[in-house]
FIKOLZA-1660 file (N, C-alpha, C; in steps of 0.1 Angstrom, whole numbers, plus 5000, padded with zeros to 4 digits):
% residues 85
   i   px   py   pz ch aa at
   1 8341 4847 9347  A  M  N
   1 8352 4840 9341  A  M CA
   1 8353 4830 9337  A  M  C
   2 8361 4827 9326  A  A  N
   2 8357 4810 9317  A  A CA
   2 8360 4799 9324  A  A  C
   3 8354 4788 9324  A  D  N
   3 8357 4775 9332  A  D CA
   3 8366 4771 9325  A  D  C
   4 8377 4764 9331  A  I  N
   4 8386 4757 9325  A  I CA
   4 8382 4742 9330  A  I  C
   5 8384 4736 9318  A  K  N
   5 8385 4720 9326  A  K CA
   5 8398 4712 9318  A  K  C
   6 8404 4708 9327  A  I  N
   6 8418 4696 9324  A  I CA
   6 8413 4684 9323  A  I  C
   7 8413 4675 9317  A  S  N
   7 8416 4663 9319  A  S CA
   7 8433 4654 9318  A  S  C
   8 8428 4642 9327  A  N  N
   8 8441 4634 9325  A  N CA
   8 8442 4627 9313  A  N  C
   9 8433 4627 9306  A  F  N
   9 8436 4621 9292  A  F CA
   9 8438 4634 9282  A  F  C
  10 8437 4646 9282  A  D  N
  10 8441 4652 9273  A  D CA
  10 8457 4660 9269  A  D  C
  11 8466 4646 9268  A  T  N
  11 8477 4648 9266  A  T CA
  11 8481 4641 9253  A  T  C
  12 8485 4641 9247  A  E  N
  12 8495 4629 9233  A  E CA
  12 8498 4618 9241  A  E  C
  13 8505 4621 9255  A  V  N
  13 8509 4610 9259  A  V CA
  13 8497 4598 9266  A  V  C
  14 8488 4605 9268  A  A  N
  14 8478 4598 9275  A  A CA
  14 8471 4591 9264  A  A  C
  15 8467 4600 9252  A  T  N
  15 8456 4591 9239  A  T CA
  15 8472 4575 9235  A  T  C
  16 8487 4581 9236  A  E  N
  16 8491 4574 9228  A  E CA
  16 8491 4560 9242  A  E  C
  17 8491 4561 9250  A  F  N
  17 8492 4549 9264  A  F CA
  17 8478 4547 9261  A  F  C
  18 8468 4550 9259  A  I  N
  18 8458 4541 9259  A  I CA
  18 8457 4530 9246  A  I  C
  19 8462 4535 9235  A  T  N
  19 8460 4527 9223  A  T CA
  19 8474 4519 9224  A  T  C
  20 8486 4522 9231  A  E  N
  20 8487 4512 9232  A  E CA
  20 8485 4496 9244  A  E  C
  21 8478 4502 9259  A  I  N
  21 8472 4493 9263  A  I CA
  21 8465 4485 9256  A  I  C
  22 8453 4496 9245  A  S  N
  22 8448 4485 9236  A  S CA
  22 8452 4474 9226  A  S  C
  23 8466 4479 9225  A  M  N
  23 8474 4466 9217  A  M CA
  23 8480 4457 9222  A  M  C
  24 8483 4462 9233  A  N  N
  24 8493 4453 9241  A  N CA
  24 8488 4443 9255  A  N  C
  25 8476 4452 9253  A  G  N
  25 8472 4443 9272  A  G CA
  25 8467 4454 9285  A  G  C
  26 8462 4447 9291  A  Y  N
  26 8462 4454 9302  A  Y CA
  26 8473 4453 9314  A  Y  C
  27 8488 4442 9310  A  G  N
  27 8500 4444 9314  A  G CA
  27 8505 4456 9321  A  G  C
  28 8503 4466 9309  A  L  N
  28 8510 4480 9307  A  L CA
  28 8501 4489 9320  A  L  C
  29 8493 4488 9324  A  I  N
  29 8491 4495 9334  A  I CA
  29 8495 4492 9347  A  I  C
  30 8497 4479 9353  A  G  N
  30 8504 4474 9365  A  G CA
  30 8522 4480 9361  A  G  C
  31 8526 4479 9349  A  I  N
  31 8542 4483 9346  A  I CA
  31 8539 4494 9353  A  I  C
  32 8531 4505 9344  A  A  N
  32 8534 4522 9343  A  A CA
  32 8532 4523 9362  A  A  C
  33 8523 4519 9369  A  I  N
  33 8523 4520 9380  A  I CA
  33 8535 4515 9391  A  I  C
  34 8532 4506 9384  A  E  N
  34 8552 4500 9396  A  E CA
  34 8566 4509 9392  A  E  C
  35 8564 4511 9383  A  R  N
  35 8573 4526 9375  A  R CA
  35 8580 4532 9387  A  R  C
  36 8563 4538 9390  A  L  N
  36 8560 4551 9401  A  L CA
  36 8566 4545 9412  A  L  C
  37 8565 4534 9417  A  L  N
  37 8566 4531 9433  A  L CA
  37 8580 4525 9431  A  L  C
  38 8586 4525 9426  A  D  N
  38 8597 4519 9424  A  D CA
  38 8613 4530 9434  A  D  C
  39 8611 4532 9443  A  E  N
  39 8623 4542 9452  A  E CA
  39 8633 4549 9437  A  E  C
  40 8638 4535 9434  A  D  N
  40 8652 4536 9429  A  D CA
  40 8653 4542 9414  A  D  C
  41 8641 4541 9410  A  I  N
  41 8638 4551 9397  A  I CA
  41 8631 4565 9396  A  I  C
  42 8639 4570 9390  A  R  N
  42 8636 4585 9393  A  R CA
  42 8626 4591 9379  A  R  C
  43 8611 4591 9379  A  A  N
  43 8605 4591 9372  A  A CA
  43 8603 4599 9359  A  A  C
  44 8603 4601 9349  A  S  N
  44 8597 4610 9339  A  S CA
  44 8586 4615 9337  A  S  C
  45 8584 4627 9333  A  L  N
  45 8572 4632 9331  A  L CA
  45 8558 4622 9323  A  L  C
  46 8567 4614 9312  A  T  N
  46 8564 4606 9305  A  T CA
  46 8556 4595 9315  A  T  C
  47 8565 4587 9328  A  E  N
  47 8560 4584 9332  A  E CA
  47 8550 4583 9340  A  E  C
  48 8548 4594 9344  A  C  N
  48 8538 4598 9353  A  C CA
  48 8525 4602 9351  A  C  C
  49 8528 4608 9334  A  E  N
  49 8519 4611 9330  A  E CA
  49 8511 4593 9330  A  E  C
  50 8517 4587 9323  A  E  N
  50 8510 4573 9317  A  E CA
  50 8508 4562 9330  A  E  C
  51 8514 4569 9345  A  A  N
  51 8507 4558 9355  A  A CA
  51 8493 4567 9360  A  A  C
  52 8493 4581 9358  A  I  N
  52 8479 4587 9359  A  I CA
  52 8468 4581 9350  A  I  C
  53 8470 4576 9336  A  V  N
  53 8455 4573 9330  A  V CA
  53 8462 4556 9336  A  V  C
  54 8471 4552 9339  A  A  N
  54 8467 4539 9349  A  A CA
  54 8461 4537 9356  A  A  C
  55 8460 4548 9369  A  S  N
  55 8455 4545 9377  A  S CA
  55 8438 4548 9375  A  S  C
  56 8436 4557 9360  A  E  N
  56 8425 4562 9358  A  E CA
  56 8418 4549 9354  A  E  C
  57 8426 4541 9348  A  M  N
  57 8420 4527 9341  A  M CA
  57 8413 4520 9356  A  M  C
  58 8424 4515 9366  A  V  N
  58 8421 4507 9376  A  V CA
  58 8407 4515 9382  A  V  C
  59 8409 4527 9384  A  A  N
  59 8396 4531 9390  A  A CA
  59 8386 4534 9380  A  A  C
  60 8381 4530 9368  A  A  N
  60 8373 4526 9358  A  A CA
  60 8368 4508 9360  A  A  C
  61 8380 4503 9362  A  A  N
  61 8379 4485 9362  A  A CA
  61 8370 4483 9377  A  A  C
  62 8373 4495 9389  A  I  N
  62 8365 4488 9402  A  I CA
  62 8353 4496 9401  A  I  C
  63 8346 4503 9392  A  G  N
  63 8331 4507 9393  A  G CA
  63 8334 4524 9392  A  G  C
  64 8343 4530 9394  A  N  N
  64 8343 4544 9395  A  N CA
  64 8350 4552 9384  A  N  C
  65 8347 4549 9371  A  P  N
  65 8350 4556 9364  A  P CA
  65 8353 4572 9359  A  P  C
  66 8359 4577 9352  A  S  N
  66 8364 4593 9349  A  S CA
  66 8353 4594 9338  A  S  C
  67 8343 4605 9346  A  I  N
  67 8340 4614 9333  A  I CA
  67 8345 4613 9320  A  I  C
  68 8356 4619 9323  A  A  N
  68 8364 4624 9310  A  A CA
  68 8370 4611 9303  A  A  C
  69 8371 4597 9305  A  L  N
  69 8372 4586 9301  A  L CA
  69 8370 4588 9287  A  L  C
  70 8379 4587 9278  A  P  N
  70 8374 4583 9260  A  P CA
  70 8368 4571 9261  A  P  C
  71 8365 4578 9245  A  E  N
  71 8351 4565 9247  A  E CA
  71 8363 4549 9241  A  E  C
  72 8375 4553 9233  A  D  N
  72 8380 4542 9232  A  D CA
  72 8385 4534 9245  A  D  C
  73 8388 4542 9252  A  A  N
  73 8392 4536 9267  A  A CA
  73 8379 4528 9273  A  A  C
  74 8370 4534 9272  A  A  N
  74 8358 4526 9279  A  A CA
  74 8355 4515 9268  A  A  C
  75 8352 4519 9255  A  E  N
  75 8352 4502 9247  A  E CA
  75 8364 4493 9255  A  E  C
  76 8372 4493 9255  A  W  N
  76 8384 4486 9255  A  W CA
  76 8380 4481 9272  A  W  C
  77 8383 4490 9281  A  H  N
  77 8378 4483 9297  A  H CA
  77 8366 4474 9292  A  H  C
  78 8358 4479 9285  A  A  N
  78 8342 4474 9290  A  A CA
  78 8346 4456 9281  A  A  C
  79 8355 4457 9271  A  M  N
  79 8356 4440 9266  A  M CA
  79 8370 4434 9275  A  M  C
  80 8381 4444 9285  A  N  N
  80 8386 4434 9286  A  N CA
  80 8388 4436 9301  A  N  C
  81 8380 4442 9308  A  L  N
  81 8383 4446 9323  A  L CA
  81 8364 4445 9327  A  L  C
  82 8359 4436 9323  A  P  N
  82 8347 4439 9331  A  P CA
  82 8348 4446 9344  A  P  C
  83 8336 4452 9351  A  K  N
  83 8337 4461 9366  A  K CA
  83 8339 4448 9377  A  K  C
  84 8348 4454 9382  A  G  N
  84 8351 4444 9395  A  G CA
  84 8364 4438 9392  A  G  C
  85 8367 4434 9380  A  S  N
  85 8379 4426 9380  A  S CA
  85 8384 4426 9379  A  S  C
% end
């Protein structure tokens, strides 16, 4: 049986969202999560994927990064959101 490993970062949406965060700042992380928490809005698949990536970025910020965190996200993280920030 083959090992199939799926990462929260293995989508085009995730890649694009990480690029957007890198260019526009960490405010997008909060926006992505808040969008899902708004009971009046039915989130799209894209918004759900962005919220998953945003949650992974929060996890990395508190010192529990995913082993699948892409290198560009890890570099941005190290420069902009030091551990514990």
